[in-house]
Wavefront OBJ file of the C-alpha trace (Angstrom):
o trace
v 25.304 -17.607 54.098
v 21.239 -16.703 54.358
v 19.516 -13.206 52.611
v 16.081 -12.743 53.648
v 14.973 -11.256 50.106
v 11.812 -10.374 51.175
v 13.340 -7.800 53.798
v 15.270 -6.345 51.286
v 13.049 -5.348 48.963
v 10.879 -4.007 51.794
v 13.613 -1.213 52.351
v 14.071 -0.832 48.850
v 10.384 0.115 48.023
v 10.867 2.763 51.095
v 13.731 4.175 49.479
v 12.250 7.650 47.209
v 14.987 6.797 44.998
v 13.612 2.900 44.370
v 9.984 4.054 43.187
v 10.925 6.772 40.900
v 13.877 4.118 39.259
v 10.556 1.626 38.992
v 8.320 4.863 37.365
v 10.884 4.997 35.216
v 11.482 1.809 34.103
v 7.583 1.698 33.243
v 7.159 5.330 31.896
v 10.247 4.475 29.104
v 8.602 1.607 27.462
v 5.284 3.288 27.135
v 6.851 6.974 26.171
v 8.516 5.068 23.042
v 4.833 3.648 22.794
v 3.811 6.079 22.182
v 6.230 8.341 19.952
v 6.259 4.836 17.819
v 2.192 5.676 17.789
v 2.228 9.627 16.223
v 5.342 8.365 13.947
v 2.338 6.457 12.234
v -0.413 8.979 12.228
v 2.251 11.571 11.515
v 3.331 10.168 8.685
v -0.242 8.555 7.835
v -1.065 12.618 8.112
v 1.589 13.919 5.992
v 0.009 11.664 3.147
v -2.879 14.162 2.993
v -5.006 12.568 0.066
v -6.703 9.111 -0.309
v -5.285 7.635 -3.810
v -6.205 7.731 -7.050
v -8.407 5.157 -8.468
v -9.201 4.810 -11.659
v -11.873 2.361 -13.688
v -12.108 1.591 -17.168
v -14.068 4.846 -17.106
v -11.468 6.862 -16.707
v -9.863 5.995 -19.756
v -8.653 8.799 -21.651
v -9.003 11.405 -19.569
v -6.026 13.226 -17.764
v -5.028 12.797 -14.117
v -3.122 14.686 -11.897
v -1.563 13.254 -8.969
v 1.059 13.727 -6.584
v 4.496 13.254 -6.145
v 4.579 10.013 -4.137
v 1.191 9.660 -4.234
v -0.116 5.708 -5.163
v -2.378 5.193 -8.535
v -4.587 2.388 -8.423
v -5.986 0.810 -12.016
v -8.683 -1.278 -11.189
v -10.053 -3.306 -14.697
v -12.480 -6.031 -15.099
v -10.167 -9.014 -15.835
v -10.640 -13.113 -16.007
v -7.000 -15.097 -15.367
v -8.988 -18.181 -16.362
v -8.988 -17.432 -19.497
v -5.118 -16.563 -19.705
v -5.573 -12.858 -20.385
v -3.991 -10.451 -17.999
v -3.817 -6.449 -17.893
v -0.151 -5.522 -18.286
v 1.621 -2.255 -18.967
v 2.988 -1.480 -22.621
v 5.763 0.663 -22.779
v 7.407 3.083 -19.812
v 5.459 4.060 -17.267
v 8.121 6.691 -15.680
v 7.485 8.405 -13.872
v 5.659 6.153 -12.294
v 6.719 2.475 -10.848
v 4.648 -0.472 -11.124
v 4.335 -1.792 -7.625
v 2.641 -5.074 -8.105
v -1.264 -6.111 -9.889
v -3.620 -8.204 -7.899
v -6.381 -9.934 -8.206
v -9.773 -10.258 -6.361
v -12.678 -12.642 -7.957
v -15.995 -10.798 -8.388
v -17.411 -11.415 -4.875
v -21.254 -11.751 -6.483
v -19.910 -14.981 -8.544
v -17.712 -16.602 -5.402
v -17.799 -20.082 -6.214
v -18.593 -20.169 -9.986
v -15.676 -21.528 -11.947
v -14.382 -19.523 -14.539
v -15.553 -16.636 -13.430
v -14.543 -12.878 -13.371
v -13.154 -9.997 -11.036
v -11.371 -7.435 -10.591
v -7.521 -6.675 -11.191
v -5.719 -3.649 -9.426
v -2.121 -2.523 -10.860
v -0.592 -0.077 -8.366
v 2.004 2.822 -9.062
v 3.898 5.342 -7.345
v 4.332 8.628 -8.310
v 8.584 8.629 -8.245
v 9.102 11.841 -9.708
v 7.570 14.702 -11.641
v 6.678 14.709 -14.627
v 3.824 13.214 -17.703
v 3.121 10.163 -19.555
v 0.790 8.136 -21.183
v -0.223 5.290 -19.354
v -0.837 2.584 -21.681
v -2.412 -1.091 -20.236
v -3.390 -4.089 -22.898
v -5.570 -6.875 -21.744
v -3.205 -9.420 -23.618
v -1.677 -13.311 -22.791
v 1.017 -12.838 -21.465
v 2.453 -16.469 -24.200
v 0.502 -14.382 -27.329
v 3.995 -12.186 -27.943
v 3.093 -10.899 -31.664
v -0.412 -10.738 -31.107
v -2.620 -7.609 -29.684
v -4.147 -6.796 -26.934
v -7.961 -7.381 -26.789
v -8.603 -4.461 -25.075
v -6.535 -1.149 -23.809
v -6.633 1.301 -21.188
v -4.654 4.485 -21.938
v -5.379 7.534 -19.672
v -2.715 10.585 -19.266
v -0.851 11.253 -15.816
v 0.428 14.443 -14.825
v 3.147 13.781 -11.543
v 3.369 17.058 -9.650
l 1 2 3 4 5 6 7 8 9 10 11 12 13 14 15 16 17 18 19 20 21 22 23 24 25 26 27 28 29 30 31 32 33 34 35 36 37 38 39 40 41 42 43 44 45 46 47 48 49 50 51 52 53 54 55 56 57 58 59 60 61 62 63 64 65 66 67 68 69 70 71 72 73 74 75 76 77 78 79 80 81 82 83 84 85 86 87 88 89 90 91 92 93 94 95 96 97 98 99 100 101 102 103 104 105 106 107 108 109 110 111 112 113 114 115 116 117 118 119 120 121 122 123 124 125 126 127 128 129 130 131 132 133 134 135 136 137 138 139 140 141 142 143 144 145 146 147 148 149 150 151 152 153 154 155 156
């Protein structure tokens, strides 16, 4: 049995319902992509203000942050010495997310060069905390930190 597919295809293309079906088949995935894009934009728009970034100069200050916002503490560090910034005590109502290190771009390629350690927190519930960070070697349990950072964080 022989079926002429080209003939059937031409017949279908002339029918209005087939054209509408083809247009829907293209429109539905496009509409889904648009909705995903709009949802992503809305999520970032709801975030509103940019994250709060603290540095050495903010030690001793009181900082207000909105519930759900990210807080970044950027401090000078040199992991080749074994030292790193750690949270001292509880950070609640903040939640520690992660710690990253970036080498100073001007010192790239130099052995033992320092950089910046960034500690990320998220404001999980309303409240107030004295966020304390210590610059110490993790294996030296009974040795006090060589440097400290402290800031009062108020989550609203």
